[in-house]
RODO-2510 file (C-alpha; in nm, 4 decimals, decimal comma):
residues 120
     n   res          X          Y          Z
     1     x    -0,7261    -0,9911     0,7952
     2     x    -0,3656    -1,1084     0,8313
     3     x    -0,2025    -1,1142     1,1563
     4     x     0,1353    -0,9614     1,2306
     5     x     0,3259    -1,2927     1,1745
     6     x     0,1760    -1,3542     0,8249
     7     x     0,2363    -1,0010     0,7178
     8     x     0,5971    -1,0276     0,8267
     9     x     0,6362    -1,3453     0,6357
    10     x     0,4765    -1,1922     0,3285
    11     x     0,7064    -0,9013     0,3254
    12     x     1,0099    -1,1219     0,3483
    13     x     0,9084    -1,4126     0,1199
    14     x     0,7325    -1,2513    -0,1665
    15     x     1,0274    -1,0300    -0,2784
    16     x     1,2486    -1,3394    -0,2673
    17     x     0,9983    -1,5403    -0,4685
    18     x     0,9674    -1,2730    -0,7246
    19     x     1,3390    -1,2343    -0,7476
    20     x     1,3885    -1,6000    -0,8133
    21     x     1,1469    -1,5853    -1,1045
    22     x     1,3079    -1,2907    -1,2769
    23     x     1,6235    -1,3255    -1,4855
    24     x     1,8225    -1,0065    -1,5346
    25     x     2,0413    -0,9384    -1,8278
    26     x     2,2790    -0,6450    -1,8156
    27     x     2,2527    -0,4025    -2,1060
    28     x     2,6115    -0,5070    -2,2163
    29     x     2,5077    -0,8614    -2,2605
    30     x     2,1923    -0,8117    -2,4501
    31     x     2,3514    -0,7001    -2,7850
    32     x     2,5955    -1,0125    -2,7721
    33     x     2,2976    -1,2445    -2,7265
    34     x     2,0991    -1,0677    -3,0042
    35     x     2,3929    -1,0916    -3,2512
    36     x     2,4574    -1,4675    -3,1636
    37     x     2,3216    -1,6880    -3,4526
    38     x     2,2276    -1,9652    -3,2099
    39     x     1,9823    -1,7125    -3,0296
    40     x     1,8510    -1,5840    -3,3635
    41     x     1,6229    -1,8453    -3,5296
    42     x     1,5997    -1,6173    -3,8496
    43     x     1,9737    -1,6045    -3,9171
    44     x     2,0196    -1,9836    -3,7767
    45     x     2,1417    -2,2126    -4,0629
    46     x     1,8730    -2,4673    -3,9570
    47     x     1,5940    -2,1883    -3,9933
    48     x     1,6418    -2,1469    -4,3748
    49     x     1,7097    -2,4974    -4,4710
    50     x     1,6347    -2,5686    -4,8300
    51     x     1,3037    -2,7497    -4,9091
    52     x     1,4545    -3,0732    -5,0302
    53     x     1,6207    -3,1246    -4,6838
    54     x     1,2592    -3,1306    -4,5596
    55     x     1,1704    -3,4267    -4,7892
    56     x     1,2382    -3,6583    -4,5030
    57     x     0,9469    -3,4898    -4,3116
    58     x     0,7164    -3,4838    -4,6174
    59     x     0,4710    -3,7735    -4,6948
    60     x     0,5317    -3,9497    -5,0327
    61     x     0,2011    -3,9504    -5,2022
    62     x     0,3090    -4,2416    -5,4184
    63     x     0,4000    -4,4823    -5,1315
    64     x     0,2392    -4,3652    -4,8043
    65     x    -0,0231    -4,5963    -4,6444
    66     x    -0,3661    -4,4583    -4,5681
    67     x    -0,2747    -4,4072    -4,2091
    68     x     0,0017    -4,1757    -4,3036
    69     x    -0,2119    -3,9939    -4,5709
    70     x    -0,4651    -3,9409    -4,3044
    71     x    -0,2297    -3,6847    -4,1541
    72     x    -0,3032    -3,4588    -4,4541
    73     x    -0,6773    -3,4068    -4,3572
    74     x    -0,6385    -3,0410    -4,2424
    75     x    -0,9093    -2,8040    -4,1829
    76     x    -1,0325    -2,6866    -4,5369
    77     x    -0,9844    -3,0280    -4,6896
    78     x    -1,2776    -3,2591    -4,7564
    79     x    -1,3077    -3,5929    -4,5782
    80     x    -1,1551    -3,8990    -4,7458
    81     x    -0,8634    -3,7003    -4,8735
    82     x    -0,6235    -3,9945    -4,8163
    83     x    -0,8452    -4,2446    -5,0093
    84     x    -0,8798    -4,0044    -5,3106
    85     x    -0,5037    -3,9664    -5,3104
    86     x    -0,4310    -4,3270    -5,2900
    87     x    -0,6976    -4,4076    -5,5574
    88     x    -0,5393    -4,1979    -5,8232
    89     x    -0,1755    -4,3149    -5,7905
    90     x     0,0910    -4,3098    -5,9388
    91     x     0,1807    -3,9453    -5,9564
    92     x     0,4725    -3,8006    -6,1624
    93     x     0,4376    -3,4522    -6,0112
    94     x     0,2609    -3,3065    -5,7098
    95     x     0,0454    -3,1153    -5,9420
    96     x    -0,0976    -3,4524    -6,0741
    97     x    -0,3089    -3,4505    -5,7688
    98     x    -0,5305    -3,1891    -5,9250
    99     x    -0,4711    -3,3109    -6,2859
   100     x    -0,5981    -3,6499    -6,1922
   101     x    -0,8839    -3,5000    -6,0004
   102     x    -0,7860    -3,6620    -5,6768
   103     x    -0,8101    -3,3258    -5,4857
   104     x    -0,9031    -2,9669    -5,5641
   105     x    -0,6572    -2,6817    -5,6387
   106     x    -0,7590    -2,5296    -5,2990
   107     x    -0,6793    -2,8533    -5,1148
   108     x    -0,3442    -2,8844    -5,2972
   109     x    -0,2485    -2,5232    -5,1781
   110     x    -0,3142    -2,6467    -4,8180
   111     x    -0,1129    -2,9650    -4,8442
   112     x     0,1658    -2,8916    -5,1077
   113     x     0,4407    -2,8112    -4,8468
   114     x     0,3691    -3,1386    -4,6591
   115     x     0,3854    -3,3896    -4,9648
   116     x     0,6613    -3,5217    -5,1992
   117     x     0,6824    -3,7695    -5,4769
   118     x     1,0608    -3,8384    -5,4002
   119     x     1,1724    -4,1385    -5,2095
   120     x     1,3223    -4,0619    -4,8669
***
C-alpha cells in the first residue's frame, strides 16, 4: 500500500521519467532522415565496399602466425585448423587449402571470406 505522499510523487515523477526516455521525431523529419545516406547503412558507401578493401581485415594464410590463424577456428571447423593450414604452406590460391588437403571444402566455405593470400 502506498501512502498519499508516495502516490503523489509517482504521479508526477513517472511521466517525467518516461518523457525523458522517449525521443519524438516529427513526421516531416522522418523522410529526411530515411533518405540521408549517413542514416542508411545499405546505401552508405562504406557498406558496399569492395572485397579487396577488406584484405586488411583478412588473415594471410601464407604468413600469419598460429595465434592469428587460431581466429579461424569457428563452429563447424575441426580442431587444429591453424596447424593444418600452416603445415601445407605456401598457397598460390585460397582454393589450394582444399587442393593440398589442409582443410575440407566445407571448412573452406566457412572461412573463405576471412582469409587472403595477398600481402597487406
